[in-house]
N, C-alpha and C positions, 0 to 999 in steps of 0.2 A: 564321156559325159562330167559335167562339171561337179565337182564338191561343194555343194549347196551349202550344208553346213560348215564345213570348213570355213569356207567365203565367210560366210555370215560370222559368226567366230571371230576371224580376224579383225573384221568389219568394226562389231563390236570394240573388241580392243584397243582398235586407234582412234574411235570413238569413243573409251573411258579418257585412253592416254593424254588427248585434246582435251578432254573436263579438266584433269588434272591442271595440267598447265595453264589455262583459261582462269583458273582458282587461285593458282598460286601468282600470275601476273596481277591479279585485281588486287591480291593481300599485297603485292608489291607499292602497285601504286596508290592503295591505300596509307602503305607506311610512306612513299613520299610528299603524298598530300600532306600527312598529316607533320612530317617533320617542316616541310615550306612554310604551312601556318605556324608552326613553332618558329621557325625565321622571323618570318615577317611581324609574331609578335614581340619579339624581344630586340626590336630593334628599337 
């Protein structure tokens, strides 16, 4: 028999990890966009 609770727990943990990674990537993109805007304004 499949351990549905274990499978569900692993799935939730994987989704949470992906969410953290996406949030970090979004934060980094915002930083890079701000740096590009600043570099453009300074020229």
